[in-house]
C-alpha positions as CSV (number, residue, x, y, z in Angstrom):
1,X,17.0,47.2,-5.7
2,X,16.2,44.4,-3.4
3,X,16.2,45.5,0.2
4,X,18.3,43.6,2.7
5,X,16.2,41.4,4.9
6,X,16.2,42.5,8.5
7,X,14.4,39.7,10.1
8,X,12.8,36.3,9.3
9,X,9.5,38.1,8.5
10,X,11.4,40.5,6.2
11,X,13.1,37.6,4.4
12,X,9.9,35.7,4.0
13,X,8.1,38.8,2.7
14,X,10.9,39.6,0.3
15,X,11.0,36.0,-1.1
16,X,7.3,36.3,-1.9
17,X,7.6,39.8,-3.3
18,X,10.4,38.7,-5.6
19,X,7.8,36.5,-7.3
20,X,4.5,38.4,-6.8
21,X,5.7,42.0,-6.9
22,X,6.2,44.8,-4.4
23,X,2.5,45.1,-3.7
24,X,2.6,42.0,-1.4
25,X,3.1,42.8,2.3
26,X,2.7,40.5,5.1
27,X,-0.4,41.3,7.1
28,X,1.3,40.4,10.3
29,X,4.9,39.9,11.5
30,X,3.7,36.8,13.4
31,X,5.1,33.7,11.7
32,X,4.1,30.0,12.1
33,X,6.8,28.1,14.1
34,X,9.0,25.5,12.4
35,X,7.4,22.2,11.7
36,X,4.0,23.9,11.0
37,X,1.9,24.9,8.0
38,X,-0.9,27.3,7.4
39,X,-2.1,30.5,5.9
40,X,0.4,33.3,5.1
41,X,-1.7,36.4,4.7
42,X,-0.8,39.5,2.8
43,X,-3.0,42.5,2.5
44,X,-5.8,41.2,0.3
45,X,-4.0,38.0,-0.6
46,X,-3.7,34.5,0.9
47,X,-1.0,32.0,0.4
48,X,-0.2,28.6,2.0
49,X,3.1,28.2,3.8
50,X,5.1,25.2,5.2
51,X,7.9,26.0,7.7
52,X,10.6,23.6,8.9
53,X,14.0,23.9,10.5
54,X,16.6,24.8,7.9
55,X,18.3,21.5,8.5
56,X,15.2,19.8,7.0
57,X,15.0,22.1,4.0
58,X,15.6,19.2,1.6
59,X,12.1,18.0,2.4
60,X,10.6,21.2,1.0
61,X,12.8,21.1,-2.1
62,X,11.6,17.5,-2.7
63,X,8.0,18.6,-2.3
64,X,8.4,21.5,-4.7
65,X,10.1,19.2,-7.2
66,X,7.2,16.7,-7.1
67,X,4.6,19.4,-7.4
68,X,6.4,20.8,-10.4
69,X,6.6,17.4,-12.0
70,X,2.9,16.7,-11.6
71,X,1.9,20.2,-12.8
72,X,4.0,19.8,-15.9
73,X,1.9,16.8,-17.0
74,X,-1.3,18.9,-17.2
75,X,-3.2,15.9,-15.9
76,X,-4.2,17.2,-12.5
77,X,-4.1,20.5,-10.7
78,X,-1.5,21.2,-8.0
79,X,-0.9,24.3,-5.9
80,X,1.6,26.5,-7.7
81,X,5.0,26.9,-6.0
82,X,5.4,30.6,-5.2
83,X,8.6,30.8,-3.2
84,X,11.2,28.7,-1.4
85,X,13.6,30.3,1.0
86,X,15.2,30.3,4.4
87,X,16.6,32.6,7.0
88,X,17.3,32.6,10.7
89,X,17.4,28.8,10.8
90,X,13.9,28.4,9.3
91,X,13.1,27.1,5.8
92,X,9.8,27.7,4.0
93,X,7.8,26.7,1.0
94,X,5.1,29.1,-0.1
95,X,2.3,27.7,-2.3
96,X,-0.8,29.1,-4.0
97,X,-3.8,29.1,-1.7
98,X,-6.6,27.0,-2.9
99,X,-10.1,26.7,-1.3
100,X,-10.5,22.9,-1.3
101,X,-13.4,20.5,-0.5
102,X,-13.2,16.8,0.0
103,X,-13.9,14.4,-2.9
104,X,-17.4,13.2,-1.9
105,X,-19.8,13.1,-4.7
106,X,-19.7,10.6,-7.6
107,X,-19.1,13.2,-10.3
108,X,-16.1,14.7,-8.6
109,X,-14.7,11.3,-7.7
110,X,-15.0,10.3,-11.4
111,X,-13.1,13.4,-12.5
112,X,-10.4,12.8,-9.9
113,X,-10.0,9.2,-11.1
114,X,-9.7,10.3,-14.7
115,X,-7.1,12.9,-13.7
116,X,-5.0,10.4,-11.7
117,X,-5.2,7.9,-14.6
118,X,-3.9,10.6,-17.0
119,X,-1.0,11.3,-14.6
120,X,-0.2,7.6,-14.5
121,X,-0.1,7.4,-18.3
122,X,2.9,9.7,-18.2
123,X,5.8,7.4,-18.1
124,X,9.5,7.7,-17.4
125,X,12.4,5.7,-18.9
126,X,13.2,3.9,-15.7
127,X,11.7,3.1,-12.3
128,X,12.7,5.5,-9.6
129,X,13.3,9.3,-9.8
130,X,16.1,11.8,-10.5
131,X,16.5,12.5,-6.8
132,X,15.8,10.9,-3.5
133,X,12.9,12.4,-1.6
134,X,10.7,11.7,1.4
135,X,7.7,9.7,2.4
136,X,6.4,11.7,5.3
137,X,9.5,12.5,7.2
138,X,11.3,9.3,6.2
139,X,14.0,9.5,3.5
140,X,12.9,7.6,0.3
141,X,15.7,6.4,-2.0
142,X,14.9,6.5,-5.7
143,X,18.0,5.2,-7.6
144,X,16.8,4.4,-11.1
145,X,16.3,0.8,-12.1
146,X,14.9,-1.2,-15.0
147,X,13.6,-3.9,-12.6
148,X,10.5,-3.0,-10.8
149,X,10.4,-5.9,-8.3
150,X,14.0,-5.4,-7.4
151,X,13.5,-1.6,-7.0
152,X,10.5,-2.1,-4.7
153,X,12.3,-4.8,-2.7
154,X,15.6,-3.0,-2.2
155,X,14.5,0.7,-2.2
156,X,11.1,0.5,-0.5
157,X,10.6,-2.6,1.7
158,X,14.2,-3.4,2.8
159,X,15.0,0.1,4.2
160,X,11.7,0.1,6.1
161,X,12.3,-3.3,7.6
162,X,15.9,-2.2,8.6
163,X,14.5,0.9,10.2
164,X,11.9,-1.1,12.1
165,X,14.7,-3.4,13.4
166,X,16.7,-0.4,14.5
167,X,13.5,0.8,16.4
168,X,13.3,-2.5,18.2
169,X,10.7,-4.3,16.1
170,X,12.3,-7.7,15.5
171,X,11.0,-11.3,15.8
172,X,8.4,-12.5,13.3
173,X,8.2,-9.2,11.5
174,X,11.8,-9.3,10.5
175,X,11.7,-13.1,9.7
176,X,8.7,-12.6,7.4
177,X,10.1,-9.4,6.0
178,X,13.3,-11.1,4.9
179,X,11.3,-13.8,3.1
180,X,9.0,-11.2,1.4
181,X,12.0,-9.2,0.2
182,X,13.8,-12.3,-1.1
183,X,10.7,-13.8,-2.9
184,X,9.0,-10.6,-4.0
185,X,9.8,-11.1,-7.8
186,X,7.5,-14.2,-7.7
187,X,4.6,-11.7,-7.5
188,X,5.5,-10.3,-10.9
189,X,6.1,-13.5,-13.0
190,X,3.1,-12.6,-15.3
191,X,3.0,-8.9,-14.8
192,X,5.3,-6.2,-16.3
193,X,4.5,-2.9,-14.7
194,X,5.3,0.3,-16.6
195,X,7.2,3.2,-15.0
196,X,4.2,5.5,-14.5
197,X,4.5,8.9,-12.8
198,X,3.3,8.3,-9.3
199,X,2.1,10.7,-6.7
200,X,3.7,8.4,-4.2
201,X,1.6,9.3,-1.1
202,X,-1.9,9.2,-2.6
203,X,-4.2,8.8,0.3
204,X,-7.5,10.6,0.4
205,X,-6.0,13.4,2.5
206,X,-3.8,14.4,-0.4
207,X,-6.5,14.5,-3.0
208,X,-9.3,17.1,-3.0
209,X,-11.2,19.4,-5.3
210,X,-12.0,23.0,-6.0
211,X,-15.6,24.2,-5.7
212,X,-16.2,23.5,-9.4
213,X,-15.1,19.9,-9.1
214,X,-11.6,20.3,-10.5
215,X,-9.4,17.7,-8.8
216,X,-6.3,18.9,-7.0
217,X,-3.4,16.9,-5.5
218,X,-0.6,17.9,-3.2
219,X,2.1,16.7,-0.7
220,X,3.6,14.3,-3.3
221,X,6.5,11.8,-2.9
222,X,6.9,11.3,-6.7
223,X,8.7,8.6,-8.5
224,X,8.1,6.3,-11.5
225,X,6.6,3.0,-10.6
226,X,3.7,0.6,-11.0
227,X,0.5,2.7,-11.2
228,X,-1.2,0.2,-8.9
229,X,1.0,1.3,-6.0
230,X,-0.8,4.7,-6.0
231,X,-4.2,3.1,-6.2
232,X,-3.4,0.6,-3.4
233,X,-2.2,3.5,-1.1
234,X,-5.4,5.4,-1.9
235,X,-7.4,2.5,-0.3
236,X,-5.6,2.9,3.1
237,X,-7.0,5.0,5.9
238,X,-10.6,5.2,4.7
239,X,-10.2,5.3,0.9
240,X,-12.0,7.3,-1.7
241,X,-15.6,7.0,-2.9
242,X,-16.5,3.8,-4.9
243,X,-17.1,5.9,-8.0
244,X,-13.4,6.9,-8.0
245,X,-12.3,3.2,-8.2
246,X,-14.9,2.3,-10.8
247,X,-13.9,5.2,-13.1
248,X,-10.2,4.5,-12.6
249,X,-10.6,0.9,-13.7
250,X,-12.5,2.1,-16.8
251,X,-9.7,4.6,-17.6
252,X,-6.8,2.4,-16.6
253,X,-7.5,-1.3,-15.8
254,X,-5.9,-3.0,-12.8
255,X,-4.4,-6.5,-13.1
256,X,-6.2,-9.6,-12.0
257,X,-3.6,-10.0,-9.2
258,X,-4.1,-6.5,-7.9
259,X,-5.5,-7.6,-4.5
260,X,-2.3,-9.5,-3.7
261,X,0.0,-6.8,-4.8
262,X,-2.1,-4.2,-3.1
263,X,-1.1,-5.7,0.2
264,X,2.6,-5.6,-0.8
265,X,2.4,-2.0,-1.8
266,X,0.6,-1.0,1.4
267,X,3.0,-2.9,3.6
268,X,5.5,-0.2,2.7
269,X,3.3,2.6,4.0
270,X,2.2,0.7,7.2
271,X,5.9,0.0,7.9
272,X,6.6,3.7,7.5
273,X,3.8,4.5,9.9
274,X,5.3,2.0,12.3
275,X,8.6,3.7,12.1
276,X,7.2,7.2,12.3
277,X,4.5,6.7,14.9
278,X,5.3,3.6,16.9
279,X,3.9,0.3,18.0
280,X,0.3,1.1,17.2
281,X,1.1,-0.1,13.7
282,X,3.1,-3.2,14.7
283,X,0.3,-5.8,14.7
284,X,-0.9,-4.6,11.2
285,X,2.6,-4.6,9.8
286,X,3.3,-8.1,11.2
287,X,0.0,-9.4,9.9
288,X,0.5,-8.1,6.4
289,X,4.1,-9.4,6.3
290,X,3.0,-12.8,7.5
291,X,0.2,-13.0,4.9
292,X,2.5,-12.0,2.1
293,X,5.0,-14.6,3.2
294,X,2.3,-17.3,3.1
295,X,1.3,-16.1,-0.4
296,X,4.9,-16.4,-1.5
297,X,5.4,-19.9,0.1
298,X,7.6,-20.7,3.0
């Protein structure tokens, strides 16, 4: 018989024990506060927990959904989902604990590239996803579409430009943004992307390895889209070792116009950072939007 939870700690422990068995007991009643993550220790066992206010529980459900989708492909390792629950106004997602190291050497980078390429070769029937999810804390719509350029214009860039306007970022950013959204299909006249399974938030902080070099990815924002969108995002914020990109191109070539579309795809993430973190990203977003407008013609 399942015992009735008497506290948040009891509820958390019970949700884990329902999966791992009655041998699991929290090592301490101290819990991480909402909007935090870290180790959840049981006697002789470590897990990784994410905690949020219950009102934001959908973010954890979306993450668990993405992890499950990637794991199902068998292409690349993800932390296994152990438990999802909530009590006392707090929601949690409990994951397998993995001892991870950065992707630094060429051999590990090559294995990671092959694994990402294998994930990208898994295709859906349409662009988008079966549910909306989140890019960071920002809602990300994923209504399915057969038109990639329209999907990216209306479900990626346009909502971010609208949010930027609501946050007071107008002027040239909005003028250039409208032009980019309107003319975006011109960047795909000779290119027909396939609906690859994307991680969706594939920067180097969300890709690591086990000690034996096995690549691991986490914190996904999955949808089906152009595989180049993931590779473009991986080049932001420091990027991955050169060996990663060299091996990826051998496994899954990039288009001749990748450098132009890379800027388009990364504009989405820079706009999201502008909307999440403020004006420190305004000049970069404005510069990228202006350069894309020039590429598309006035």
